[in-house]
Each structure stands twice: as C-alpha cells, then as structure tokens.
Legacy VTK file of the C-alpha trace (Angstrom):
# vtk DataFile Version 3.0
C-alpha trace
ASCII
DATASET POLYDATA
POINTS 127 float
49.779 213.675 124.112
49.961 213.401 127.875
47.883 212.548 130.848
48.180 213.513 134.485
47.455 211.028 137.203
46.783 211.895 140.773
48.314 209.531 143.322
45.894 208.551 145.989
47.177 209.599 149.434
46.286 206.145 150.689
48.492 204.542 148.017
51.393 206.830 148.926
50.997 205.876 152.600
50.966 202.184 151.703
54.146 202.537 149.635
55.898 204.287 152.531
54.705 201.568 154.902
56.119 198.862 152.603
59.440 200.721 152.368
59.627 200.953 156.163
58.787 197.272 156.521
61.485 196.320 153.997
64.076 198.461 155.789
63.202 196.886 159.140
63.467 193.415 157.599
66.937 194.235 156.247
68.047 195.613 159.611
66.749 192.482 161.362
68.757 190.360 158.924
71.881 192.450 159.555
71.428 191.996 163.317
71.165 188.244 162.773
74.392 188.296 160.718
76.101 190.435 163.374
75.097 188.079 166.151
76.274 185.045 164.197
79.670 186.639 163.452
80.101 187.440 167.143
79.091 183.958 168.288
81.473 182.139 165.923
84.398 184.418 166.795
87.118 183.415 169.211
87.478 185.599 172.279
90.806 185.801 174.031
91.404 189.478 174.770
88.217 190.661 173.066
90.126 192.782 170.545
89.105 190.747 167.515
85.404 190.410 168.271
85.153 194.084 169.288
86.761 195.129 165.982
83.793 194.135 163.813
81.946 196.920 162.050
79.367 197.366 159.327
80.195 199.851 156.619
78.175 201.498 153.923
80.624 202.997 151.474
83.888 204.340 152.802
84.927 205.009 156.336
87.428 203.909 158.880
86.969 200.374 160.182
86.815 199.670 163.889
90.088 198.039 164.912
91.518 197.110 168.287
94.852 195.546 169.035
95.287 192.676 171.445
98.714 193.966 172.536
98.887 194.473 176.306
95.220 193.575 176.762
94.315 191.160 179.536
92.172 188.098 178.959
88.577 189.158 178.387
85.317 187.995 179.832
83.836 186.239 176.781
80.232 187.281 177.384
81.143 190.913 178.095
83.324 191.171 174.973
80.603 189.589 172.854
78.011 192.009 174.232
80.282 194.994 173.486
80.720 193.694 169.940
76.955 193.303 169.459
76.336 196.782 170.831
78.848 198.266 168.374
77.377 196.390 165.410
73.781 197.207 166.321
74.786 200.862 166.612
76.304 200.695 163.112
73.045 199.231 161.804
70.929 201.923 163.485
73.024 204.649 161.836
72.580 203.241 158.315
70.387 204.928 155.757
69.498 201.905 153.679
67.562 203.990 151.152
70.891 205.396 149.928
72.862 202.136 149.935
72.979 199.092 147.745
75.765 197.330 149.642
76.673 196.749 153.289
80.069 195.354 154.285
80.917 193.451 157.442
84.564 194.015 158.259
87.076 193.506 161.010
89.835 196.084 161.394
91.812 194.230 164.027
95.533 194.089 163.180
95.424 190.313 163.637
92.194 189.690 161.687
93.971 187.778 158.899
95.607 185.451 161.420
92.280 184.813 163.158
90.614 184.101 159.819
93.313 181.583 158.882
92.828 179.739 162.158
89.086 180.096 162.810
87.498 180.898 159.391
85.034 183.412 160.862
84.300 185.234 157.602
84.148 181.936 155.733
81.497 180.728 158.176
79.513 183.959 157.783
79.768 183.780 153.988
78.731 180.107 153.948
75.679 180.808 156.094
74.518 184.085 154.511
76.079 184.091 151.051
LINES 1 128
127 0 1 2 3 4 5 6 7 8 9 10 11 12 13 14 15 16 17 18 19 20 21 22 23 24 25 26 27 28 29 30 31 32 33 34 35 36 37 38 39 40 41 42 43 44 45 46 47 48 49 50 51 52 53 54 55 56 57 58 59 60 61 62 63 64 65 66 67 68 69 70 71 72 73 74 75 76 77 78 79 80 81 82 83 84 85 86 87 88 89 90 91 92 93 94 95 96 97 98 99 100 101 102 103 104 105 106 107 108 109 110 111 112 113 114 115 116 117 118 119 120 121 122 123 124 125 126
C-alpha cells in the first residue's frame, strides 16, 4: 500500500523561508560571539586579536605572531579582527555543518588565555 502526496508550492516556499531565517539568526549569533571575543581580548600588537577565526571542520587557523610588531592602535586591530571573523561567517554553509569552532592560532594564544581568560569568558557567556 502506498500513497503519493503533492507538496504545495506555498508550503515549500515557507519551509525555505524558515530555513533562511534560521541561518540568518545563527549568523547574527556568531557575529555577536565574534564581537564579544574581540572586545574582551587584550590588544598590544594586535597579533592575538587578529588571529581569531571561525572554522567549520578542518582548515588552517589564522595565526599572527607578535614578534617584531609595533604597538597597535586598539580600535584598528579590533576592527580588522571583526572584519576577518565576519568574513569567516559569510563564507560558512551552515546547512552542511553541525558545529562551528572559534579558535585563535596565535603562537602566544595559550599565554594570553592564562593571563586574560578570553575563551573562558566566551564560554561562560555563550556556553
């Protein structure tokens, strides 16, 4: 026994609309997380804050060294970091992912975490 159902075009359009709305909501949340991580990060040379990246699956993390870098303009470094993270978010295909990872590939990321607890703060705020 079997039956064939025809999906109403209007229903299909509504489902696609809901999927798009959900994806936009997730991207908005990721931008909020990105901004928070940038704001709570220390900025000396800018290397640490500019080394944040979002990853879906594998890939090389963004990582900058502070060696031989002059002192940074805090606002400029933070804006560069946001731009990088927002670009990562725009490139994501969330329909093919069930996990997104915020990471920092700076060679001194562990030292910064020990002193400033950036990832701890992000985890505490967003789970």
